C-alpha positions as CSV (number, residue, x, y, z in Angstrom):
1,X,203.0,69.2,124.9
2,X,206.3,69.2,126.7
3,X,207.0,72.6,125.3
4,X,203.6,73.8,126.5
5,X,204.5,72.7,130.0
6,X,207.7,74.7,129.9
7,X,205.8,77.8,128.7
8,X,203.3,77.3,131.6
9,X,206.2,77.0,134.1
10,X,207.7,80.3,132.9
11,X,204.3,82.0,133.1
12,X,203.8,80.7,136.7
13,X,207.2,82.0,137.7
14,X,206.4,85.5,136.4
15,X,203.0,85.4,138.1
16,X,204.7,84.4,141.3
17,X,207.0,87.4,141.2
18,X,204.2,89.8,140.3
19,X,201.9,88.4,143.0
20,X,204.7,88.8,145.6
21,X,205.3,92.4,144.4
22,X,201.6,93.1,144.6
23,X,201.4,91.8,148.2
24,X,204.4,94.0,149.2
25,X,202.9,97.0,147.4
26,X,199.6,96.6,149.3
27,X,201.4,96.4,152.6
28,X,203.5,99.4,151.8
29,X,200.5,101.4,150.6
30,X,198.7,100.6,153.9
31,X,201.7,101.8,155.9
32,X,202.0,104.9,153.8
33,X,198.3,105.8,154.3
34,X,198.6,105.3,158.0
35,X,201.7,107.6,158.2
36,X,199.9,110.3,156.3
37,X,196.8,110.0,158.5
38,X,198.9,110.4,161.6
39,X,200.7,113.4,160.1
40,X,197.4,115.1,159.4
41,X,196.1,114.4,162.8
42,X,199.2,115.8,164.4
43,X,199.0,119.1,162.5
44,X,195.4,119.6,163.6
45,X,196.7,119.1,167.1
46,X,199.6,121.5,166.6
47,X,202.0,118.7,167.4
48,X,204.8,119.6,165.1
49,X,207.3,117.0,166.3
50,X,204.9,114.1,165.6
51,X,203.8,115.7,162.3
52,X,207.4,116.0,161.1
53,X,208.3,112.4,162.1
54,X,205.2,111.0,160.3
55,X,205.9,113.0,157.2
56,X,209.5,111.8,157.1
57,X,208.2,108.2,157.5
58,X,205.7,108.9,154.7
59,X,208.4,110.2,152.4
60,X,210.5,107.1,153.0
61,X,207.6,104.8,152.4
62,X,206.6,106.6,149.2
63,X,210.2,106.4,147.9
64,X,210.3,102.7,148.7
65,X,207.0,102.1,147.0
66,X,208.1,103.9,143.8
67,X,211.4,102.2,143.8
68,X,210.2,98.7,144.1
69,X,207.4,99.2,141.5
70,X,209.7,100.9,139.0
71,X,209.9,97.7,137.0
72,X,206.2,97.0,137.4
73,X,204.4,100.0,136.0
74,X,201.0,98.2,136.0
75,X,201.3,97.7,139.8
76,X,202.5,101.3,140.3
77,X,199.5,102.7,138.5
78,X,197.1,100.3,140.2
79,X,194.4,101.9,142.3
80,X,195.8,101.0,145.7
81,X,199.3,102.5,144.9
82,X,197.9,105.7,143.5
83,X,195.4,106.1,146.4
84,X,198.2,105.8,148.9
85,X,200.3,108.4,147.0
86,X,197.1,110.6,146.9
87,X,197.1,110.4,150.7
88,X,200.8,111.3,150.6
89,X,200.0,114.5,148.6
90,X,197.1,115.3,150.9
91,X,199.3,115.0,154.1
92,X,202.1,117.1,152.8
93,X,200.0,119.9,151.3
94,X,197.7,120.0,154.3
95,X,200.6,120.3,156.7
96,X,202.3,123.0,154.6
97,X,199.2,125.1,154.1
98,X,198.1,125.0,157.7
99,X,201.6,126.1,158.7
100,X,201.5,128.8,156.0
101,X,204.5,127.2,154.2
102,X,205.1,127.0,150.4
103,X,203.0,124.6,148.4
104,X,204.9,121.5,147.1
105,X,204.8,120.7,143.4
106,X,204.0,117.2,141.9
107,X,207.7,117.0,141.0
108,X,208.8,117.7,144.6
109,X,206.5,115.0,145.9
110,X,207.3,112.6,143.0
111,X,203.7,111.9,142.0
112,X,201.6,111.8,138.8
113,X,199.7,115.0,137.9
114,X,196.3,113.4,138.3
115,X,197.3,111.9,141.6
116,X,198.5,115.4,142.8
117,X,195.2,117.1,141.7
118,X,193.1,114.5,143.5
119,X,195.2,114.8,146.6
120,X,194.8,118.6,146.4
121,X,191.0,118.1,146.3
122,X,191.2,116.1,149.5
123,X,193.1,118.9,151.1
124,X,190.0,121.1,151.0
125,X,188.2,118.9,153.5
126,X,191.1,119.1,155.9
127,X,191.2,122.9,155.6
128,X,187.5,123.0,156.4
129,X,188.2,120.9,159.5
130,X,190.9,123.3,160.6
131,X,188.6,126.3,159.9
132,X,185.8,124.8,162.0
133,X,188.3,124.2,164.8
134,X,189.3,127.9,164.7
135,X,185.7,129.1,164.5
136,X,184.8,127.2,167.7
137,X,186.9,129.8,169.5
138,X,185.4,132.7,167.6
139,X,186.0,134.4,164.3
140,X,189.6,134.8,163.1
141,X,191.5,136.1,160.1
142,X,193.1,132.7,160.0
143,X,189.8,131.2,159.0
144,X,189.5,133.8,156.2
145,X,193.0,132.8,155.0
146,X,192.2,129.1,154.9
147,X,188.9,129.9,153.1
148,X,190.8,131.9,150.5
149,X,193.2,129.0,149.9
150,X,190.2,126.7,149.5
151,X,188.8,129.1,146.8
152,X,192.1,129.1,145.0
153,X,192.3,125.3,144.9
154,X,188.7,125.1,143.5
155,X,189.5,127.7,140.9
156,X,192.3,125.5,139.6
157,X,190.4,122.2,139.9
158,X,187.4,123.5,138.0
159,X,189.6,124.3,134.9
160,X,190.8,120.7,134.6
161,X,188.0,119.7,132.3
162,X,189.3,116.5,131.0
163,X,188.0,112.9,130.8
164,X,188.0,110.8,133.9
165,X,190.4,108.4,132.2
166,X,193.0,111.1,132.3
167,X,192.2,112.8,135.7
168,X,191.2,109.6,137.6
169,X,187.7,110.9,138.5
170,X,188.7,114.5,139.4
171,X,185.4,116.0,138.2
172,X,183.5,114.2,140.9
173,X,186.0,115.4,143.5
174,X,185.8,118.9,142.2
175,X,182.0,118.9,142.7
176,X,182.5,117.8,146.3
177,X,185.0,120.5,146.8
178,X,182.5,123.1,145.7
179,X,180.0,121.9,148.2
180,X,182.5,121.9,151.0
181,X,183.6,125.5,150.2
182,X,180.0,126.8,150.0
183,X,179.3,125.3,153.4
184,X,182.5,126.7,154.9
185,X,181.8,130.1,153.6
186,X,178.4,130.1,155.2
187,X,180.0,129.1,158.5
188,X,182.7,131.8,158.3
189,X,180.1,134.4,157.5
190,X,177.9,133.4,160.4
191,X,180.8,133.5,162.7
192,X,181.8,137.0,161.5
193,X,178.3,138.3,162.0
194,X,178.1,136.8,165.4
195,X,181.4,138.4,166.3
196,X,180.2,141.8,165.1
197,X,177.0,141.4,167.0
198,X,178.9,140.5,170.2
199,X,181.1,143.6,169.8
200,X,178.1,145.8,169.2
201,X,176.4,144.5,172.4
202,X,179.6,145.0,174.4
203,X,179.9,148.6,173.1
204,X,176.3,149.3,173.8
205,X,176.7,147.9,177.4
206,X,179.8,150.0,177.9
207,X,178.3,153.2,176.6
208,X,175.1,152.6,178.7
209,X,177.2,152.2,181.8
210,X,179.1,155.3,180.9
211,X,175.9,157.4,180.9
212,X,176.2,158.6,177.3
213,X,173.2,160.2,175.5
214,X,173.6,157.9,172.5
215,X,175.4,154.7,171.6
216,X,176.8,153.5,168.3
217,X,175.4,150.1,167.3
218,X,177.3,149.6,164.0
219,X,177.1,150.6,160.3
220,X,177.4,154.3,161.3
221,X,174.0,154.2,163.2
222,X,173.5,155.6,166.7
223,X,170.8,154.7,169.2
224,X,169.5,157.5,171.6
225,X,169.2,156.7,175.3
226,X,166.0,157.6,177.0
227,X,167.1,158.6,180.5
228,X,163.4,158.6,181.7
229,X,163.2,154.8,181.1
């Protein structure tokens, strides 16, 4: 039984180390998630200085998390670690796409493929947020650009038809992405039609004030002016 107690002591020591590493990883994951959230908020506010500072902090935290968990792959692949790295992907890709910069690869961000794809799916929601911010000021080609990117992301995600055990639940995320894009497309279309209607009304008002016999109202149609009315 003395040998059993020695075995138990060695196991406790290993568990103590793993438990300490887990606590550190949880703390670092929370810090990483916070830095990523602040970077995304900054890019939506067009605050480039804060965005860059938070992305730098996020890169440092991600490197630290990966380095310290290199000898503990079970903790590295745990949900909290990969969720934080998913947020890391989301922050970097969102900031890049909004600024019309090149898309980073999984290798450049140092993340697993499934984590990258799930982070990419989260980006669509942030692009919708940006699009809606733009549309509040009226229709813009920038909104069309962002919608096109959202379509491209979905076109890739929908081809990843693999079990959830491999993709970490990507199929559900892809379904959510489709709904977000359909809603955003409707919003962009409504904004465009509203912009066209506003321009037609302005043109009609201008031509009426100019005393012309007919006015163009869009789609090649003209409306005659009854001067007796």
